[in-house]
C-alpha positions, 0 to 999 in steps of 0.5 A, a space after each residue: 654241880 649240874 641239874 641232872 639228878 637221875 640222868 644216866 649215860 650209856 657205854 658200849 664198845 668202848 664208846 659213850 653213846 648215850 652222852 653227858 655233855 657237861 665238861 665245859 667248866 668256866 665258859 659261858 656255854 656252861 649254861 647249857 651243859 649244866 642244864 636239865 634239857 642238855 641231859 637225858 632226862 625229863 624237863 618239867 615246864 622248860 625249866 632245870 631241876 631246882 637246886 635248893 634242897 634237891 635230893 634223890 632216893 634209891 628205891 631198888 637195886 638188884 643185880 643177877 646174871 639175867 638183868 640188873 636194875 636200878 629205881 630212884 626218884 627225886 624231889 627235882 621239881 617243886 611241883 612234881 610229887 612223882 619224878 621216878 626212873 627205873 632202868 634195866 640193863 639186860 646182858 646178851 650172850 655175845 657180850 652185848 646188852 640192851 637197856 629198858 628204861 622207864 620214867 614216870 613223871 607227874 605235876 607240872 604242865 609240860 613234860 619233855 623226855 630228852 635223849 642224845 647220842 654222840 655221832 649222827 642221827 641217821 633214821 627216824 620211824 613212826 612219825 612223819 617230822 616236819 620243820 618247826 619254828 621254835 626259839 631256843 638259845 642252844 637248840 636249832 633246826 627243829 623238826 617235829 611230828 604227832 606219832 600215832 604209835 611207837 617211834 624209833 630213832 638211830 644214831 651212828 658213831 663210827 662203826 657203833 649204833 644206838 637205837 632208841 625204841 620209844 614204845 610209850 606214845 607222846 603227843 609231839 616227837 621232836 628232833 633238834 640239833 644241839 650243840 656237840 662241844 665238850 670242852 673250850 679247847 682246840 677243835 672241840 670248841 667248834 664241834 659239829 652239832 649232835 641231834 637230840 630227841 625229845 618226847 613231849 607231853 602237855 599235861 594237867 595234873 596227868 602223869 607221863 610214863 616214858 617207856 623206851 628200849 635202847 640197843 647199842 650195836 655194831 652191824 645188825 641190831 640183836 633186837 628185832 622187835 620191842 613192844 609195849 604190852 600194857 600199862 596200868 593206872 599205877 604206872 606199871 607196865 611191861 615190854 616184850 623184846 624179841 631177839 634172834 632165837 630168844 624172847 624176853 618180857 620185863 614187867 615193872 610195878 611200883 610194888 608187888 600188887 598183881 598186874 596182868 598184861 595179856 598172858 603175863 601175870 606178875 606180882 612184883 616190883 620187877 619180873 623177867 621172863 626169858 625164853 630161848 629154844 626149849 630153855 626158860 628162865 625167870 627173875 622175880 625182884 621184890 614180889 611173889 608171882 610171875 
């Protein structure tokens, strides 16, 4: 019933962090909670996903002790021949985890990748945000800027933090206050606003590639650095994630064609390398070389 095909949520430490707002049912405000823009998705041309004939296709699903990956695509927008998401969950030794998310969209004239979290946005880095005049029925207090490199946002909900590393560089990085209510009952009806981040591109038949790393944590973040090692014209990309005493490299590609990202060579749909001290491990999914 919601326009949220390929949407995801993230839970950690017993809390919903990357959230789905859609639980308000028979209330006029359901116009927001069911919309694509209120979910953690790419909205195309400012419109919600089409409803008639909308389907999705599972392209990849793999579970290993080192990494869990899912890839799916959808015909969510008639003007988009490509609307695809690959999400990897990487478990950590202490029971935590981090996420690498790759969203590819082609078609339409404007792409806007949105992400929201419960709690409050307490920090942004990598972009200077200025107040912006935008008219929107549900969003207010717009702040935006033009990033020159990777950007970062951190939310806090009670003792839990969510770090959002946007490694690809959008044309505009936007923050807005979004409705915080989850139901039409009690105090929820007047719940305080949450902050939603949007990475926007205005395109002309070009592809948007959104590459991000999501890190839930309590106390100090386990991730000390997240870097985009490179991209390829076919949408392939590779990411390096550094943690205390450990370094991971994740590579994603449409198929098993060979790609090189610096010293990393991979011929696989997903390649994963991890080094901790003198121990190395590798995972190859749908390919022949890493």
